N, C-alpha and C positions, 0 to 999 in steps of 0.2 A: 313874395309868392315864389321866386324859385330860393329863396333860402330856405322858406321852408320845407320843403325838396328835396330839397341837399345835403340840408342836417344826417338827416339819416342815414346818408350815405361819407359824413366825413365828423360827426364828432365823438367823441369818447365813448365806447360802449355803456361804461360803465355808469356815464353821466343820463344818456338816451333811456338805457333802463329804468331809474330814479326817478328819469322826468315824464315818462309816458305809464310807468306802475302804480307808479303810488298815488295818483287820479285814480286810474282802474281800480286797484284794490277799492279804494274810498267811496267809488260809485259803486261798486259791487256788496258791498259792506252794510253802505245805507239801503240801497235796491231790497237786499236783505235784510234791513232792522225794520221794514216793510208787516214784514213777517214774525218778528222778532217782538216788535213793541206789542203789536194786535196780539201775539201769545201770551207777553205780561202784563198787561191790563189787562186780557180777558181769565188769564189764569188767576190775579187777583180780587177780577169783580164777577166774573161768571161761575168758576169752578172748572176741575178737569172734563168737565162734560163738554161745556164749550171747549174748552185746547179740541177735545176730541173728535169737537166737530168739524171746526179749520183745518185737522190731520186728514179728513174725510174730503175737503173740498182742495185740499192740496192737489191730489194729480193732472185736478181742473186747471188749475193755473199755471203747475209747470208743462202742461203739453204746449199752452201758451205761449210760456215763457222760453219753451224750446222754438219754438215757430218764430218766434223773433228774435233769435240771439243766433237763427241759422239765415237766415236772412241778413239778421245786420253782420254778423261774421265772415259772411260769406260773401258781402258785399265791398266789408273792407278790407278782408286775403284781396280779393278782385282788385278794388279800389289801388293799396298800393304794389302790388304784381305789378300795374300799368304803369302809373305813376315810376314804378322803377326802371322798365320800357321805354320811360319820354312820351308813354300816348294818354294826352290827358281828356281828348276826346269819350274816350271809351273807359275810362273814369266815370268819367263825367257820367256818362249814362250807366253803370255799372249803379251806381252811388242811386240815378231815381230809379233803376228798376228794383233795386231792395227796397224802396219807401216804397213804393208804387203795388207790388204782391203783400208787403204787410198788413199796408192799407184795407184791400179786397180779404187777403186773408181774415182778420183781426172780425170783418164785421160780419161773415158769414160764424165761427167759433162762435159771437156773441150768440147769435139766432138760434144756432143750433143749440147752443149749452141752454138759456132762454129753458127750449122747447120741452129738453129731454131732461132735465135737473133732477127729478125724484128719480129716476130708470138710473141715470148716473152717478146716484149717489149709492142708489141699491147695490150697483154692481163693486161699488170701490169698499164695498163693508159696512156700509154704514146703517149702526145695530139703532132701534127702536127707541132708545136715550139721547143717541144723538141727533135723530135725524129732526126734531122740532128747533135746533140748531141750525144745523146741516142746513139745512134748506132755504131761509132766510136771508144769512150769511152767504154763500152761495151765489144767489141770486142776481143780489147786492154788486160780490164783484164781478157776476159775470158782462153786467150794462157795462162795467170798466176794463172791460180788456181790451177795447181799439187802442183807448188812451194809454193804458200799459206798453201793450204790444209796440205800435206806435212811435213812441218814447223812446223801450228799449232799443230796438231799429236803430233809430236816428244816433239815438248812443255812440251807441259800436261804431258806428260810421265817422261822427266827430275826433272821435279818438285816431280812426284811419288820418285825416283830416289833416290830420297836428295838432289839435284844439281839446287834450286829455282835459287840461282845467276848467273847458267853460262845461263840457259834459259833468264834470264831478260839481259842477255849484250846481246846475240843474237838480240833480240826483237828489244832493244835499239842503237845497232849501225844498223838495218835496218832501223828504223824511223829517226833518225840525216840524212842518205842517203837520202829517201827520202824527208826531207825538206830541203836537199841540193840542188838534181836534179829536183823537181818542179816549183822553180822560174824561174830554167835553163831554160827548157825546156820551161814556159808555156810564159815566159815575153821575153826571150832572142831570143831562138829558134822561136820563133810566135808559140805554135805550140796546142795553149789550152787544151782543154780537153784531146786530145791525148797524150800531154805531160804530166798531168799530170796518166793519164792510166800509162804510159810507165816507170815512177818515179816509182812507185808504184810495180812495176813487177818487178823492176829492183833489188831495193832494198831488197822485198819479198826472191826471187831466193837469193842473200848475205843469208838474213840469215838462210832458208832452208839447205844449203850446210854447213856452218856451225855448226851449229844441227846435220845434219848426220856425218860427223869427231866426233864430239865429242862424239858421243854414238858406232862410232866402234874402240873407241878407249880404254887405260887402266883406265881411269878416274871414270869409272862408275863401279856401281854395278852389273848390269846387260850387259853387253858388245853385241852385238849385234851379233849373229852368224846364218851365212849360212844358217846350219841345221834346222834351227827353222823357219825358212821363210817360210812358206807352210802353209797355210790355213789348221786347224782343228778345227770340229764343232763341238765340246767338250770343246775347246777354245772361239773360240769369239762367240758363242749364250755368256755365260753368260758377255763376254764382251762387249756386246752390250746392251743385257740390264742391264745392268750398266750404259750404256752411254745413254742408249734413252732418259729420260728423257729433259739432256743438249739437246737433240738434235729437240726434241717435242718444247722448251722453244725457242730454233732459229730461228725453220724453222718456225714458227707461225710468227716469224716477219717479214717472208714475204708475206704471208697471208694481216700481220698486216698495212704494207707499201700499200699493195693496195687495201684496205680499205679502211684506211685513203687518199692514191691519189685520189680514185675512188672521194670518199663521197667531199673531199676539193675540188676538181677539178670540181662540179658540183656547190658546192654551194657558192663558195669563187673563185674559177677560180686560174688563175697559180699563181698568188700574195700569194694566200694562201697553193701553194702547196711548193712556196718555203720558206714560214714560217717554214713547217714542216721538210723540211730536213734541214732548222738549228737549230729546236727542236730537232729531232735525234740525232744529233752530239749533241748539247750539255747531251740526257739524256745520252748519253755514257759514257760520264766524271762521273756520279754517278751510272751506272749502273756497269762497267767495275771493280770500285773500291770493290764493292760488291761482284760481281761473283768475283773477289781478294781475296775475303779476305775467301771468304767459297770455293773455293782452297784450300789457302792455311791450310785453318782447315782441309779440306777432308783426306790427309793421314794421320794426327795424330790421326782422331775416327774411320777411317776405320783398322789401325793397331790396335789399342789399339782393339778394337771391336772382328778383330781376334785374338789376343791372351788373350781373355777375362778376361780385365782389366776395368770392368763395371766403376770403378769409377774414371779412365781417360777418360772414353769415355765421363760420364757425366762433369766434368769439362771442355774438350776441346769443346764439346756441348756448354755450356751456358759461356763462354769467348767470341768465335764465336758469340754468339749470342747478347748480352750485343754491342762488338764492333759494330757488322750491324745495329744493332737499334739504336745508337748514329749517327753513320755515316749518316745517312739516315734522322734522324729529323734535323743534323746540314746544312744539304744540303737545305732540305725543306724551313729550316728557310731562308738560303742567296738565294734561287730562289725565295722567295716572295718578299724580301727586295730589291732584283738587277737583275731583269729580261731582262734590258736591258745592262748591261754590260756582259751578253755574246751574244745578238742580233747584239750587236756593232762592234764585234770582226771577223763574218762572212762576212759582208756587208757593203760596204758603200753608199746604198741607204736608208735615212732619212724614206721614208715609208713605206720600209719590214722592219725595226730594227723597228719602233714602233709598227709594226701590230704582228711580232714575240715578244715583249716584253708583250706585250698582252695577244697572246696566250700560250706564257711559262708560265705564273703565273694559268690559270687554267689548263696547262695541268698535272702542275707539282704540282698541288693540293695535289693531293695523295701521296707523293713519298716516304714521312715519313712509312707507309705501306710497304715498298718493304725490309725494313729490317727484320723484324717480316716472310715475304712472303716467299722470297728467302732464310736466314738461314734456317728456318726449312726444306723447301722443297728441299736442294739440299747435309740437314744431312741426310735426308731419302734413297740417294744415298750413302751415303758415310755408310753407316750401312747394303749395300746390300737390302735393299727395293726397289727394281726398279719401282712394278707395283706402290705403292702407290706414288712414287717418279712422275711418270710417268701421270697418273692421278691427282695432283695436278698443276702440268707443263700445262695439259690443261683448269685447272678452271678459270684460269687469262683469258687468251686471249681465246680460243676457242671456251668457254660455258660463259664467260662473256664478254669482250671487242667490240669481233668483232660484236657479233649481238648488244649491245650496240653502235658499231659506228652506226646503220643501223636505229634503234629504236628511240634514243633520238629525231635527227633532224624532228622525226613525233612529238615530246610533244612540242615544243621549239620552240619559233616562231623565234630566230635568232637559223639558222639553221648551223652555220661554230662555235659557243659557243656549242650547243651542241654535237659535231662532237670530238672538244677538251675535252668538260667534259665528256665522254665514258671513256677515262685515271683514272682519281682518284677516278672514282666511281665502277672501276673494282680491281683499287691497292687496296682499301678498304675493300671490301669485299671480292676479294681471300685471304688477309692477315689473315684477322679475321677465318676464314675458319682451313687452312693451319695452327695455332699456337694453332689452337682449335683441330685440332686432331692430329697434335707432340706431345701434351704433353698428350695427352691419349694412342696413342700409345708407347710412349718414355720406360715407364719402364717396360712396357708389353713386348717387343724387349732383355732389358736389362736383364729381366727376364728370358726368351730361352734360352739366351747365354749365363747363366751359365751353 
């Protein structure tokens, strides 16, 4: 038990980053595969209207995922900080509070979405052509939201508990099951988008049960206890504060999706909305590994910060920072050189594939800057700087990107080009600001920690 706690403060940083980040990357990529696999099979089995329908439902799932990661990442950061301070009982209570609030909110969201689903889809820009696919798909996804949210929260906690491989295995098993069930339900049983949704829900349920079994067993440092399963304002408050920036980053994806869908539907029609669906899935192939690198680095930074080992905090951050920047620069080069490879994966429609390849080059033009922005912003959270992390999380999407989606079409003659251009412009500006702020404050934070 002690060995697992102390390894964060003793083992070589590069080995720790690799040990924690690789399982996180795989877990998050696998989590995104639920959506990506659905998009591929729906694109080939239903068509771009089916893809467009899932894009309309996407804001709902992102809000729920944002809540789940807020509870999970917040509890994980709290756990790592308290373990670094040698306060194991407080750490255990933080874990229990994070899980309990996830259960409560997931059930409430499930009921609310089922009641108001048609109205919500209309707000999200659902057209008459898309509605007959979006309503059945969204209804089934809503029923499975508690499984998705609880499983996601538990996965974050298990990684901070020192068991990233176990979290990875649970995610991989669910994704494999989803990949098997998707073609069976869509093509064999001819269930269309309903089949894709059902495959996702069943797979997420299996993953959630598997992880819960682990946390109630003897292999975890902080075994889940019934006595700790009651909300404590003194504990849940700091947990939510530490996870709030993650919530803002992901929940604003919903507002972002609505903004893109409404603007593209207005200027480019269903074809542009279909292209945006493919772009969203492709973007996850970059954003999820990037988040995984930072999630892997988070317990290392938090533990050593709590233990007041500033030299290891610095080394952990700059190792994470370099990996993030290199990864996004390589990703940028691939997207600029071969966007058609990604477009062709999701659709057999040549017109849609060519349109998407053109749009991908514009949308991904600033993706290299994300390595700077995400690494610095997430490190603020790992250092317990919840307010700064929240402000910087709001900067890229709420302050820059969403307004630019509506402003740039007023400036450029090609309206669809202008909508896609909003993404790289906001990426680059946000990266510059976030990196400057972090480098300015980092030494001050460490000095106060001494």
